[in-house]
mmJSON file of the N, C-alpha and C atoms, coordinates in Angstrom:
{"data_MODEL":{"atom_site":{
"group_PDB":["ATOM","ATOM","ATOM","ATOM","ATOM","ATOM","ATOM","ATOM","ATOM","ATOM","ATOM","ATOM","ATOM","ATOM","ATOM","ATOM","ATOM","ATOM","ATOM","ATOM","ATOM","ATOM","ATOM","ATOM","ATOM","ATOM","ATOM","ATOM","ATOM","ATOM","ATOM","ATOM","ATOM","ATOM","ATOM","ATOM","ATOM","ATOM","ATOM","ATOM","ATOM","ATOM","ATOM","ATOM","ATOM","ATOM","ATOM","ATOM","ATOM","ATOM","ATOM","ATOM","ATOM","ATOM","ATOM","ATOM","ATOM","ATOM","ATOM","ATOM","ATOM","ATOM","ATOM","ATOM","ATOM","ATOM","ATOM","ATOM","ATOM","ATOM","ATOM","ATOM","ATOM","ATOM","ATOM","ATOM","ATOM","ATOM","ATOM","ATOM","ATOM","ATOM","ATOM","ATOM","ATOM","ATOM","ATOM","ATOM","ATOM","ATOM","ATOM","ATOM","ATOM","ATOM","ATOM","ATOM","ATOM","ATOM","ATOM","ATOM","ATOM","ATOM","ATOM","ATOM","ATOM","ATOM","ATOM","ATOM","ATOM","ATOM","ATOM","ATOM","ATOM","ATOM","ATOM","ATOM","ATOM","ATOM","ATOM","ATOM","ATOM","ATOM","ATOM","ATOM","ATOM","ATOM","ATOM","ATOM","ATOM","ATOM","ATOM","ATOM","ATOM","ATOM","ATOM","ATOM","ATOM","ATOM","ATOM","ATOM","ATOM","ATOM","ATOM","ATOM","ATOM","ATOM","ATOM","ATOM","ATOM","ATOM","ATOM","ATOM","ATOM","ATOM","ATOM","ATOM","ATOM","ATOM","ATOM","ATOM","ATOM","ATOM","ATOM","ATOM","ATOM","ATOM","ATOM","ATOM","ATOM","ATOM","ATOM","ATOM","ATOM","ATOM","ATOM","ATOM","ATOM","ATOM","ATOM","ATOM","ATOM","ATOM","ATOM","ATOM","ATOM","ATOM","ATOM","ATOM","ATOM","ATOM","ATOM","ATOM","ATOM","ATOM","ATOM","ATOM","ATOM","ATOM","ATOM","ATOM","ATOM","ATOM","ATOM","ATOM","ATOM","ATOM","ATOM","ATOM","ATOM","ATOM","ATOM","ATOM","ATOM","ATOM","ATOM","ATOM","ATOM","ATOM","ATOM","ATOM","ATOM","ATOM","ATOM","ATOM","ATOM","ATOM","ATOM","ATOM","ATOM","ATOM","ATOM","ATOM","ATOM","ATOM"],
"id":[1,2,3,4,5,6,7,8,9,10,11,12,13,14,15,16,17,18,19,20,21,22,23,24,25,26,27,28,29,30,31,32,33,34,35,36,37,38,39,40,41,42,43,44,45,46,47,48,49,50,51,52,53,54,55,56,57,58,59,60,61,62,63,64,65,66,67,68,69,70,71,72,73,74,75,76,77,78,79,80,81,82,83,84,85,86,87,88,89,90,91,92,93,94,95,96,97,98,99,100,101,102,103,104,105,106,107,108,109,110,111,112,113,114,115,116,117,118,119,120,121,122,123,124,125,126,127,128,129,130,131,132,133,134,135,136,137,138,139,140,141,142,143,144,145,146,147,148,149,150,151,152,153,154,155,156,157,158,159,160,161,162,163,164,165,166,167,168,169,170,171,172,173,174,175,176,177,178,179,180,181,182,183,184,185,186,187,188,189,190,191,192,193,194,195,196,197,198,199,200,201,202,203,204,205,206,207,208,209,210,211,212,213,214,215,216,217,218,219,220,221,222,223,224,225,226,227,228,229,230,231,232,233,234],
"type_symbol":["N","C","C","N","C","C","N","C","C","N","C","C","N","C","C","N","C","C","N","C","C","N","C","C","N","C","C","N","C","C","N","C","C","N","C","C","N","C","C","N","C","C","N","C","C","N","C","C","N","C","C","N","C","C","N","C","C","N","C","C","N","C","C","N","C","C","N","C","C","N","C","C","N","C","C","N","C","C","N","C","C","N","C","C","N","C","C","N","C","C","N","C","C","N","C","C","N","C","C","N","C","C","N","C","C","N","C","C","N","C","C","N","C","C","N","C","C","N","C","C","N","C","C","N","C","C","N","C","C","N","C","C","N","C","C","N","C","C","N","C","C","N","C","C","N","C","C","N","C","C","N","C","C","N","C","C","N","C","C","N","C","C","N","C","C","N","C","C","N","C","C","N","C","C","N","C","C","N","C","C","N","C","C","N","C","C","N","C","C","N","C","C","N","C","C","N","C","C","N","C","C","N","C","C","N","C","C","N","C","C","N","C","C","N","C","C","N","C","C","N","C","C","N","C","C","N","C","C","N","C","C","N","C","C"],
"label_atom_id":["N","CA","C","N","CA","C","N","CA","C","N","CA","C","N","CA","C","N","CA","C","N","CA","C","N","CA","C","N","CA","C","N","CA","C","N","CA","C","N","CA","C","N","CA","C","N","CA","C","N","CA","C","N","CA","C","N","CA","C","N","CA","C","N","CA","C","N","CA","C","N","CA","C","N","CA","C","N","CA","C","N","CA","C","N","CA","C","N","CA","C","N","CA","C","N","CA","C","N","CA","C","N","CA","C","N","CA","C","N","CA","C","N","CA","C","N","CA","C","N","CA","C","N","CA","C","N","CA","C","N","CA","C","N","CA","C","N","CA","C","N","CA","C","N","CA","C","N","CA","C","N","CA","C","N","CA","C","N","CA","C","N","CA","C","N","CA","C","N","CA","C","N","CA","C","N","CA","C","N","CA","C","N","CA","C","N","CA","C","N","CA","C","N","CA","C","N","CA","C","N","CA","C","N","CA","C","N","CA","C","N","CA","C","N","CA","C","N","CA","C","N","CA","C","N","CA","C","N","CA","C","N","CA","C","N","CA","C","N","CA","C","N","CA","C","N","CA","C","N","CA","C","N","CA","C","N","CA","C","N","CA","C","N","CA","C","N","CA","C","N","CA","C"],
"label_alt_id":[null,null,null,null,null,null,null,null,null,null,null,null,null,null,null,null,null,null,null,null,null,null,null,null,null,null,null,null,null,null,null,null,null,null,null,null,null,null,null,null,null,null,null,null,null,null,null,null,null,null,null,null,null,null,null,null,null,null,null,null,null,null,null,null,null,null,null,null,null,null,null,null,null,null,null,null,null,null,null,null,null,null,null,null,null,null,null,null,null,null,null,null,null,null,null,null,null,null,null,null,null,null,null,null,null,null,null,null,null,null,null,null,null,null,null,null,null,null,null,null,null,null,null,null,null,null,null,null,null,null,null,null,null,null,null,null,null,null,null,null,null,null,null,null,null,null,null,null,null,null,null,null,null,null,null,null,null,null,null,null,null,null,null,null,null,null,null,null,null,null,null,null,null,null,null,null,null,null,null,null,null,null,null,null,null,null,null,null,null,null,null,null,null,null,null,null,null,null,null,null,null,null,null,null,null,null,null,null,null,null,null,null,null,null,null,null,null,null,null,null,null,null,null,null,null,null,null,null,null,null,null,null,null,null],
"label_comp_id":["UNK","UNK","UNK","UNK","UNK","UNK","UNK","UNK","UNK","UNK","UNK","UNK","UNK","UNK","UNK","UNK","UNK","UNK","UNK","UNK","UNK","UNK","UNK","UNK","UNK","UNK","UNK","UNK","UNK","UNK","UNK","UNK","UNK","UNK","UNK","UNK","UNK","UNK","UNK","UNK","UNK","UNK","UNK","UNK","UNK","UNK","UNK","UNK","UNK","UNK","UNK","UNK","UNK","UNK","UNK","UNK","UNK","UNK","UNK","UNK","UNK","UNK","UNK","UNK","UNK","UNK","UNK","UNK","UNK","UNK","UNK","UNK","UNK","UNK","UNK","UNK","UNK","UNK","UNK","UNK","UNK","UNK","UNK","UNK","UNK","UNK","UNK","UNK","UNK","UNK","UNK","UNK","UNK","UNK","UNK","UNK","UNK","UNK","UNK","UNK","UNK","UNK","UNK","UNK","UNK","UNK","UNK","UNK","UNK","UNK","UNK","UNK","UNK","UNK","UNK","UNK","UNK","UNK","UNK","UNK","UNK","UNK","UNK","UNK","UNK","UNK","UNK","UNK","UNK","UNK","UNK","UNK","UNK","UNK","UNK","UNK","UNK","UNK","UNK","UNK","UNK","UNK","UNK","UNK","UNK","UNK","UNK","UNK","UNK","UNK","UNK","UNK","UNK","UNK","UNK","UNK","UNK","UNK","UNK","UNK","UNK","UNK","UNK","UNK","UNK","UNK","UNK","UNK","UNK","UNK","UNK","UNK","UNK","UNK","UNK","UNK","UNK","UNK","UNK","UNK","UNK","UNK","UNK","UNK","UNK","UNK","UNK","UNK","UNK","UNK","UNK","UNK","UNK","UNK","UNK","UNK","UNK","UNK","UNK","UNK","UNK","UNK","UNK","UNK","UNK","UNK","UNK","UNK","UNK","UNK","UNK","UNK","UNK","UNK","UNK","UNK","UNK","UNK","UNK","UNK","UNK","UNK","UNK","UNK","UNK","UNK","UNK","UNK","UNK","UNK","UNK","UNK","UNK","UNK"],
"label_asym_id":["A","A","A","A","A","A","A","A","A","A","A","A","A","A","A","A","A","A","A","A","A","A","A","A","A","A","A","A","A","A","A","A","A","A","A","A","A","A","A","A","A","A","A","A","A","A","A","A","A","A","A","A","A","A","A","A","A","A","A","A","A","A","A","A","A","A","A","A","A","A","A","A","A","A","A","A","A","A","A","A","A","A","A","A","A","A","A","A","A","A","A","A","A","A","A","A","A","A","A","A","A","A","A","A","A","A","A","A","A","A","A","A","A","A","A","A","A","A","A","A","A","A","A","A","A","A","A","A","A","A","A","A","A","A","A","A","A","A","A","A","A","A","A","A","A","A","A","A","A","A","A","A","A","A","A","A","A","A","A","A","A","A","A","A","A","A","A","A","A","A","A","A","A","A","A","A","A","A","A","A","A","A","A","A","A","A","A","A","A","A","A","A","A","A","A","A","A","A","A","A","A","A","A","A","A","A","A","A","A","A","A","A","A","A","A","A","A","A","A","A","A","A","A","A","A","A","A","A","A","A","A","A","A","A"],
"label_entity_id":["1","1","1","1","1","1","1","1","1","1","1","1","1","1","1","1","1","1","1","1","1","1","1","1","1","1","1","1","1","1","1","1","1","1","1","1","1","1","1","1","1","1","1","1","1","1","1","1","1","1","1","1","1","1","1","1","1","1","1","1","1","1","1","1","1","1","1","1","1","1","1","1","1","1","1","1","1","1","1","1","1","1","1","1","1","1","1","1","1","1","1","1","1","1","1","1","1","1","1","1","1","1","1","1","1","1","1","1","1","1","1","1","1","1","1","1","1","1","1","1","1","1","1","1","1","1","1","1","1","1","1","1","1","1","1","1","1","1","1","1","1","1","1","1","1","1","1","1","1","1","1","1","1","1","1","1","1","1","1","1","1","1","1","1","1","1","1","1","1","1","1","1","1","1","1","1","1","1","1","1","1","1","1","1","1","1","1","1","1","1","1","1","1","1","1","1","1","1","1","1","1","1","1","1","1","1","1","1","1","1","1","1","1","1","1","1","1","1","1","1","1","1","1","1","1","1","1","1","1","1","1","1","1","1"],
"label_seq_id":[1,1,1,2,2,2,3,3,3,4,4,4,5,5,5,6,6,6,7,7,7,8,8,8,9,9,9,10,10,10,11,11,11,12,12,12,13,13,13,14,14,14,15,15,15,16,16,16,17,17,17,18,18,18,19,19,19,20,20,20,21,21,21,22,22,22,23,23,23,24,24,24,25,25,25,26,26,26,27,27,27,28,28,28,29,29,29,30,30,30,31,31,31,32,32,32,33,33,33,34,34,34,35,35,35,36,36,36,37,37,37,38,38,38,39,39,39,40,40,40,41,41,41,42,42,42,43,43,43,44,44,44,45,45,45,46,46,46,47,47,47,48,48,48,49,49,49,50,50,50,51,51,51,52,52,52,53,53,53,54,54,54,55,55,55,56,56,56,57,57,57,58,58,58,59,59,59,60,60,60,61,61,61,62,62,62,63,63,63,64,64,64,65,65,65,66,66,66,67,67,67,68,68,68,69,69,69,70,70,70,71,71,71,72,72,72,73,73,73,74,74,74,75,75,75,76,76,76,77,77,77,78,78,78],
"pdbx_PDB_ins_code":[null,null,null,null,null,null,null,null,null,null,null,null,null,null,null,null,null,null,null,null,null,null,null,null,null,null,null,null,null,null,null,null,null,null,null,null,null,null,null,null,null,null,null,null,null,null,null,null,null,null,null,null,null,null,null,null,null,null,null,null,null,null,null,null,null,null,null,null,null,null,null,null,null,null,null,null,null,null,null,null,null,null,null,null,null,null,null,null,null,null,null,null,null,null,null,null,null,null,null,null,null,null,null,null,null,null,null,null,null,null,null,null,null,null,null,null,null,null,null,null,null,null,null,null,null,null,null,null,null,null,null,null,null,null,null,null,null,null,null,null,null,null,null,null,null,null,null,null,null,null,null,null,null,null,null,null,null,null,null,null,null,null,null,null,null,null,null,null,null,null,null,null,null,null,null,null,null,null,null,null,null,null,null,null,null,null,null,null,null,null,null,null,null,null,null,null,null,null,null,null,null,null,null,null,null,null,null,null,null,null,null,null,null,null,null,null,null,null,null,null,null,null,null,null,null,null,null,null,null,null,null,null,null,null],
"Cartn_x":[0.817,0.0,0.874,1.939,2.788,3.715,4.49,5.473,4.888,3.706,2.984,3.682,4.595,5.24,4.418,4.391,3.669,4.52,3.865,4.566,3.597,4.161,3.338,2.604,1.467,0.647,1.426,2.279,3.055,4.09,4.472,5.473,4.847,3.514,2.828,2.159,1.895,1.209,-0.205,-1.186,-2.588,-2.92,-3.655,-4.096,-5.611,-6.233,-7.674,-7.948,-9.155,-9.548,-10.448,-10.065,-10.872,-11.027,-12.248,-12.581,-11.695,-11.518,-10.77,-9.26,-8.772,-7.33,-6.982,-5.9,-5.386,-4.479,-4.853,-4.108,-3.579,-2.469,-1.921,-2.754,-2.808,-3.498,-2.576,-1.49,-0.507,-1.052,-2.052,-2.627,-3.702,-4.195,-5.213,-6.58,-6.911,-8.17,-9.162,-8.75,-9.667,-10.733,-11.957,-13.026,-12.881,-13.5,-13.538,-12.64,-12.714,-11.934,-10.46,-9.608,-8.179,-7.411,-6.277,-5.366,-3.968,-3.156,-1.83,-0.736,0.311,1.455,2.703,3.841,5.086,5.393,5.863,6.126,7.451,7.633,8.824,8.389,9.226,8.893,8.831,9.673,9.684,8.336,7.833,6.56,5.4,5.458,4.41,4.365,5.525,5.583,5.034,5.343,4.814,3.292,2.765,1.312,0.629,1.218,0.636,0.716,1.856,2.036,1.091,0.845,-0.053,-1.526,-1.797,-3.163,-3.826,-3.057,-3.549,-4.496,-4.327,-5.164,-6.635,-6.968,-8.389,-9.008,-8.237,-8.759,-8.984,-8.029,-8.149,-9.321,-9.542,-10.62,-11.934,-11.915,-13.108,-13.753,-12.913,-13.396,-12.986,-13.794,-13.422,-12.419,-11.581,-10.639,-9.437,-8.49,-7.271,-7.512,-6.657,-6.711,-5.493,-5.651,-4.544,-3.704,-2.427,-1.551,-0.465,-0.623,0.408,0.644,-0.425,-0.268,0.395,0.031,0.641,2.123,2.478,3.875,4.691,4.154,4.859,5.108,4.106,4.246,5.33,5.32,6.307,7.711,7.837,9.16,9.702,8.849,9.286,9.707,8.926,9.236,10.372,10.522,11.582,12.958,13.034,14.305,14.767,13.882,14.246,14.974],
"Cartn_y":[-1.174,0.0,1.256,1.24,2.423,2.543,1.485,1.539,1.05,0.469,-0.032,-1.187,-1.86,-3.036,-4.273,-5.202,-6.45,-7.392,-8.185,-9.159,-10.278,-11.397,-12.52,-12.141,-12.757,-12.448,-12.623,-13.619,-13.886,-12.821,-12.028,-10.978,-9.653,-9.567,-8.328,-8.399,-7.25,-7.142,-6.645,-7.421,-7.02,-6.018,-4.983,-3.984,-3.848,-3.503,-3.271,-2.011,-1.485,-0.294,-0.729,-0.303,-0.547,0.791,1.285,2.534,3.702,3.882,5.017,4.874,3.705,3.458,2.331,2.506,1.476,0.576,-0.692,-1.612,-2.796,-3.392,-4.556,-5.805,-6.672,-7.956,-9.036,-9.369,-10.31,-11.712,-12.131,-13.469,-13.477,-12.303,-12.202,-12.682,-12.546,-13.079,-12.01,-10.758,-9.712,-9.467,-9.169,-8.934,-7.584,-7.488,-6.213,-6.193,-5.081,-4.865,-4.76,-5.404,-5.353,-4.698,-4.148,-3.587,-4.062,-4.334,-4.884,-3.874,-3.948,-3.048,-3.857,-3.51,-4.16,-3.778,-4.696,-4.368,-3.634,-2.531,-1.7,-0.257,0.504,1.898,2.728,2.405,3.151,3.025,1.818,1.58,2.187,2.051,2.62,4.142,4.78,6.233,6.694,5.96,6.309,6.199,5.147,4.962,6.086,6.485,7.578,8.887,9.154,10.398,10.484,9.381,9.359,9.266,9.188,9.032,7.781,6.712,5.476,4.712,4.842,4.082,4.503,5.794,6.159,5.728,5.809,5.372,3.872,3.103,1.647,1.163,1.834,1.417,2.134,3.05,3.791,4.503,5.218,6.007,7.463,8.393,9.806,10.204,11.127,11.69,10.808,11.347,10.599,9.525,8.516,7.434,7.506,7.084,7.037,5.797,5.982,4.86,4.626,5.167,5.054,3.598,2.836,1.434,0.624,0.886,0.211,0.547,1.797,2.228,1.518,1.421,0.72,-0.733,-1.392,-2.794,-2.952,-2.102,-2.189,-1.905,-0.929,-0.628,-1.831,-2.534,-3.709,-4.84,-5.118,-6.231,-5.895,-4.618,-4.201,-4.317,-4.172,-4.232,-5.657,-6.611,-8.006,-8.662],
"Cartn_z":[0.0,0.0,0.0,0.777,0.847,-0.342,-0.584,-1.668,-2.99,-2.926,-4.105,-4.804,-4.123,-4.7,-4.369,-5.288,-5.078,-4.251,-3.428,-2.604,-2.247,-1.812,-1.376,-0.093,0.135,1.292,2.597,2.664,3.871,4.194,3.217,3.423,3.853,3.814,4.123,5.493,6.061,7.34,7.083,7.535,7.386,8.477,8.109,9.07,8.975,10.083,10.125,10.934,10.803,11.56,12.719,13.924,15.119,15.83,15.883,16.569,16.14,14.854,14.332,14.356,14.751,14.781,13.826,13.141,12.243,13.075,13.225,14.093,13.286,13.731,13.034,13.294,12.318,12.434,11.877,12.599,12.053,11.806,12.57,12.352,11.287,10.939,9.891,10.332,11.611,12.121,12.576,12.642,13.085,12.018,12.448,11.472,10.789,9.647,8.936,7.722,7.035,5.829,6.205,5.475,5.747,4.617,4.955,3.97,4.336,3.345,3.596,3.307,4.111,3.977,4.334,3.731,4.128,5.576,6.39,7.802,8.001,7.278,7.42,7.643,8.328,8.598,7.323,6.352,5.09,4.391,4.279,3.604,4.403,5.707,6.557,6.43,6.45,6.309,4.967,3.91,2.588,2.563,3.173,3.197,3.965,5.085,5.878,5.107,4.504,3.769,2.567,1.905,0.743,1.131,2.429,2.941,2.357,2.286,1.694,2.616,3.926,4.851,4.786,4.856,4.737,3.402,2.336,1.027,1.01,1.533,1.512,2.359,3.486,4.374,4.091,3.141,2.732,3.919,4.683,5.809,5.604,6.082,5.95,7.023,6.682,7.659,7.935,8.682,8.994,10.05,10.053,11.036,11.936,13.171,14.117,13.801,13.508,13.153,14.194,15.396,16.438,16.842,17.041,17.444,16.337,15.113,13.972,13.878,14.1,14.062,15.149,16.372,17.452,17.089,16.503,16.116,15.051,14.055,12.969,13.499,14.385,14.968,15.726,16.471,17.219,16.293,15.269,14.374,13.415,13.071,12.15,12.799,14.107,14.821,15.053,15.007,15.312,14.195],
"occupancy":[1.0,1.0,1.0,1.0,1.0,1.0,1.0,1.0,1.0,1.0,1.0,1.0,1.0,1.0,1.0,1.0,1.0,1.0,1.0,1.0,1.0,1.0,1.0,1.0,1.0,1.0,1.0,1.0,1.0,1.0,1.0,1.0,1.0,1.0,1.0,1.0,1.0,1.0,1.0,1.0,1.0,1.0,1.0,1.0,1.0,1.0,1.0,1.0,1.0,1.0,1.0,1.0,1.0,1.0,1.0,1.0,1.0,1.0,1.0,1.0,1.0,1.0,1.0,1.0,1.0,1.0,1.0,1.0,1.0,1.0,1.0,1.0,1.0,1.0,1.0,1.0,1.0,1.0,1.0,1.0,1.0,1.0,1.0,1.0,1.0,1.0,1.0,1.0,1.0,1.0,1.0,1.0,1.0,1.0,1.0,1.0,1.0,1.0,1.0,1.0,1.0,1.0,1.0,1.0,1.0,1.0,1.0,1.0,1.0,1.0,1.0,1.0,1.0,1.0,1.0,1.0,1.0,1.0,1.0,1.0,1.0,1.0,1.0,1.0,1.0,1.0,1.0,1.0,1.0,1.0,1.0,1.0,1.0,1.0,1.0,1.0,1.0,1.0,1.0,1.0,1.0,1.0,1.0,1.0,1.0,1.0,1.0,1.0,1.0,1.0,1.0,1.0,1.0,1.0,1.0,1.0,1.0,1.0,1.0,1.0,1.0,1.0,1.0,1.0,1.0,1.0,1.0,1.0,1.0,1.0,1.0,1.0,1.0,1.0,1.0,1.0,1.0,1.0,1.0,1.0,1.0,1.0,1.0,1.0,1.0,1.0,1.0,1.0,1.0,1.0,1.0,1.0,1.0,1.0,1.0,1.0,1.0,1.0,1.0,1.0,1.0,1.0,1.0,1.0,1.0,1.0,1.0,1.0,1.0,1.0,1.0,1.0,1.0,1.0,1.0,1.0,1.0,1.0,1.0,1.0,1.0,1.0,1.0,1.0,1.0,1.0,1.0,1.0,1.0,1.0,1.0,1.0,1.0,1.0],
"B_iso_or_equiv":[0.0,0.0,0.0,0.0,0.0,0.0,0.0,0.0,0.0,0.0,0.0,0.0,0.0,0.0,0.0,0.0,0.0,0.0,0.0,0.0,0.0,0.0,0.0,0.0,0.0,0.0,0.0,0.0,0.0,0.0,0.0,0.0,0.0,0.0,0.0,0.0,0.0,0.0,0.0,0.0,0.0,0.0,0.0,0.0,0.0,0.0,0.0,0.0,0.0,0.0,0.0,0.0,0.0,0.0,0.0,0.0,0.0,0.0,0.0,0.0,0.0,0.0,0.0,0.0,0.0,0.0,0.0,0.0,0.0,0.0,0.0,0.0,0.0,0.0,0.0,0.0,0.0,0.0,0.0,0.0,0.0,0.0,0.0,0.0,0.0,0.0,0.0,0.0,0.0,0.0,0.0,0.0,0.0,0.0,0.0,0.0,0.0,0.0,0.0,0.0,0.0,0.0,0.0,0.0,0.0,0.0,0.0,0.0,0.0,0.0,0.0,0.0,0.0,0.0,0.0,0.0,0.0,0.0,0.0,0.0,0.0,0.0,0.0,0.0,0.0,0.0,0.0,0.0,0.0,0.0,0.0,0.0,0.0,0.0,0.0,0.0,0.0,0.0,0.0,0.0,0.0,0.0,0.0,0.0,0.0,0.0,0.0,0.0,0.0,0.0,0.0,0.0,0.0,0.0,0.0,0.0,0.0,0.0,0.0,0.0,0.0,0.0,0.0,0.0,0.0,0.0,0.0,0.0,0.0,0.0,0.0,0.0,0.0,0.0,0.0,0.0,0.0,0.0,0.0,0.0,0.0,0.0,0.0,0.0,0.0,0.0,0.0,0.0,0.0,0.0,0.0,0.0,0.0,0.0,0.0,0.0,0.0,0.0,0.0,0.0,0.0,0.0,0.0,0.0,0.0,0.0,0.0,0.0,0.0,0.0,0.0,0.0,0.0,0.0,0.0,0.0,0.0,0.0,0.0,0.0,0.0,0.0,0.0,0.0,0.0,0.0,0.0,0.0,0.0,0.0,0.0,0.0,0.0,0.0],
"pdbx_formal_charge":[null,null,null,null,null,null,null,null,null,null,null,null,null,null,null,null,null,null,null,null,null,null,null,null,null,null,null,null,null,null,null,null,null,null,null,null,null,null,null,null,null,null,null,null,null,null,null,null,null,null,null,null,null,null,null,null,null,null,null,null,null,null,null,null,null,null,null,null,null,null,null,null,null,null,null,null,null,null,null,null,null,null,null,null,null,null,null,null,null,null,null,null,null,null,null,null,null,null,null,null,null,null,null,null,null,null,null,null,null,null,null,null,null,null,null,null,null,null,null,null,null,null,null,null,null,null,null,null,null,null,null,null,null,null,null,null,null,null,null,null,null,null,null,null,null,null,null,null,null,null,null,null,null,null,null,null,null,null,null,null,null,null,null,null,null,null,null,null,null,null,null,null,null,null,null,null,null,null,null,null,null,null,null,null,null,null,null,null,null,null,null,null,null,null,null,null,null,null,null,null,null,null,null,null,null,null,null,null,null,null,null,null,null,null,null,null,null,null,null,null,null,null,null,null,null,null,null,null,null,null,null,null,null,null],
"auth_seq_id":[1,1,1,2,2,2,3,3,3,4,4,4,5,5,5,6,6,6,7,7,7,8,8,8,9,9,9,10,10,10,11,11,11,12,12,12,13,13,13,14,14,14,15,15,15,16,16,16,17,17,17,18,18,18,19,19,19,20,20,20,21,21,21,22,22,22,23,23,23,24,24,24,25,25,25,26,26,26,27,27,27,28,28,28,29,29,29,30,30,30,31,31,31,32,32,32,33,33,33,34,34,34,35,35,35,36,36,36,37,37,37,38,38,38,39,39,39,40,40,40,41,41,41,42,42,42,43,43,43,44,44,44,45,45,45,46,46,46,47,47,47,48,48,48,49,49,49,50,50,50,51,51,51,52,52,52,53,53,53,54,54,54,55,55,55,56,56,56,57,57,57,58,58,58,59,59,59,60,60,60,61,61,61,62,62,62,63,63,63,64,64,64,65,65,65,66,66,66,67,67,67,68,68,68,69,69,69,70,70,70,71,71,71,72,72,72,73,73,73,74,74,74,75,75,75,76,76,76,77,77,77,78,78,78],
"auth_comp_id":["UNK","UNK","UNK","UNK","UNK","UNK","UNK","UNK","UNK","UNK","UNK","UNK","UNK","UNK","UNK","UNK","UNK","UNK","UNK","UNK","UNK","UNK","UNK","UNK","UNK","UNK","UNK","UNK","UNK","UNK","UNK","UNK","UNK","UNK","UNK","UNK","UNK","UNK","UNK","UNK","UNK","UNK","UNK","UNK","UNK","UNK","UNK","UNK","UNK","UNK","UNK","UNK","UNK","UNK","UNK","UNK","UNK","UNK","UNK","UNK","UNK","UNK","UNK","UNK","UNK","UNK","UNK","UNK","UNK","UNK","UNK","UNK","UNK","UNK","UNK","UNK","UNK","UNK","UNK","UNK","UNK","UNK","UNK","UNK","UNK","UNK","UNK","UNK","UNK","UNK","UNK","UNK","UNK","UNK","UNK","UNK","UNK","UNK","UNK","UNK","UNK","UNK","UNK","UNK","UNK","UNK","UNK","UNK","UNK","UNK","UNK","UNK","UNK","UNK","UNK","UNK","UNK","UNK","UNK","UNK","UNK","UNK","UNK","UNK","UNK","UNK","UNK","UNK","UNK","UNK","UNK","UNK","UNK","UNK","UNK","UNK","UNK","UNK","UNK","UNK","UNK","UNK","UNK","UNK","UNK","UNK","UNK","UNK","UNK","UNK","UNK","UNK","UNK","UNK","UNK","UNK","UNK","UNK","UNK","UNK","UNK","UNK","UNK","UNK","UNK","UNK","UNK","UNK","UNK","UNK","UNK","UNK","UNK","UNK","UNK","UNK","UNK","UNK","UNK","UNK","UNK","UNK","UNK","UNK","UNK","UNK","UNK","UNK","UNK","UNK","UNK","UNK","UNK","UNK","UNK","UNK","UNK","UNK","UNK","UNK","UNK","UNK","UNK","UNK","UNK","UNK","UNK","UNK","UNK","UNK","UNK","UNK","UNK","UNK","UNK","UNK","UNK","UNK","UNK","UNK","UNK","UNK","UNK","UNK","UNK","UNK","UNK","UNK","UNK","UNK","UNK","UNK","UNK","UNK"],
"auth_asym_id":["A","A","A","A","A","A","A","A","A","A","A","A","A","A","A","A","A","A","A","A","A","A","A","A","A","A","A","A","A","A","A","A","A","A","A","A","A","A","A","A","A","A","A","A","A","A","A","A","A","A","A","A","A","A","A","A","A","A","A","A","A","A","A","A","A","A","A","A","A","A","A","A","A","A","A","A","A","A","A","A","A","A","A","A","A","A","A","A","A","A","A","A","A","A","A","A","A","A","A","A","A","A","A","A","A","A","A","A","A","A","A","A","A","A","A","A","A","A","A","A","A","A","A","A","A","A","A","A","A","A","A","A","A","A","A","A","A","A","A","A","A","A","A","A","A","A","A","A","A","A","A","A","A","A","A","A","A","A","A","A","A","A","A","A","A","A","A","A","A","A","A","A","A","A","A","A","A","A","A","A","A","A","A","A","A","A","A","A","A","A","A","A","A","A","A","A","A","A","A","A","A","A","A","A","A","A","A","A","A","A","A","A","A","A","A","A","A","A","A","A","A","A","A","A","A","A","A","A","A","A","A","A","A","A"],
"auth_atom_id":["N","CA","C","N","CA","C","N","CA","C","N","CA","C","N","CA","C","N","CA","C","N","CA","C","N","CA","C","N","CA","C","N","CA","C","N","CA","C","N","CA","C","N","CA","C","N","CA","C","N","CA","C","N","CA","C","N","CA","C","N","CA","C","N","CA","C","N","CA","C","N","CA","C","N","CA","C","N","CA","C","N","CA","C","N","CA","C","N","CA","C","N","CA","C","N","CA","C","N","CA","C","N","CA","C","N","CA","C","N","CA","C","N","CA","C","N","CA","C","N","CA","C","N","CA","C","N","CA","C","N","CA","C","N","CA","C","N","CA","C","N","CA","C","N","CA","C","N","CA","C","N","CA","C","N","CA","C","N","CA","C","N","CA","C","N","CA","C","N","CA","C","N","CA","C","N","CA","C","N","CA","C","N","CA","C","N","CA","C","N","CA","C","N","CA","C","N","CA","C","N","CA","C","N","CA","C","N","CA","C","N","CA","C","N","CA","C","N","CA","C","N","CA","C","N","CA","C","N","CA","C","N","CA","C","N","CA","C","N","CA","C","N","CA","C","N","CA","C","N","CA","C","N","CA","C","N","CA","C","N","CA","C","N","CA","C","N","CA","C","N","CA","C"],
"pdbx_PDB_model_num":[1,1,1,1,1,1,1,1,1,1,1,1,1,1,1,1,1,1,1,1,1,1,1,1,1,1,1,1,1,1,1,1,1,1,1,1,1,1,1,1,1,1,1,1,1,1,1,1,1,1,1,1,1,1,1,1,1,1,1,1,1,1,1,1,1,1,1,1,1,1,1,1,1,1,1,1,1,1,1,1,1,1,1,1,1,1,1,1,1,1,1,1,1,1,1,1,1,1,1,1,1,1,1,1,1,1,1,1,1,1,1,1,1,1,1,1,1,1,1,1,1,1,1,1,1,1,1,1,1,1,1,1,1,1,1,1,1,1,1,1,1,1,1,1,1,1,1,1,1,1,1,1,1,1,1,1,1,1,1,1,1,1,1,1,1,1,1,1,1,1,1,1,1,1,1,1,1,1,1,1,1,1,1,1,1,1,1,1,1,1,1,1,1,1,1,1,1,1,1,1,1,1,1,1,1,1,1,1,1,1,1,1,1,1,1,1,1,1,1,1,1,1,1,1,1,1,1,1,1,1,1,1,1,1]
}}}
């Protein structure tokens, strides 16, 4: 979504919207519409800057991506 590069489903991180926040769904089991992004800060930053999350989830206004950013920072460092 951020870098617009294609990748296998296993290489991407599924995200969903819960109460106005974009949250990670690494197991892919949360209900609702999902959008996938590479689990890197570069790709996440591009998606936020391009306002890709509200478009992908078809919601008006910006979404809070703080929880998603924390998750990506933790997994990116490992």
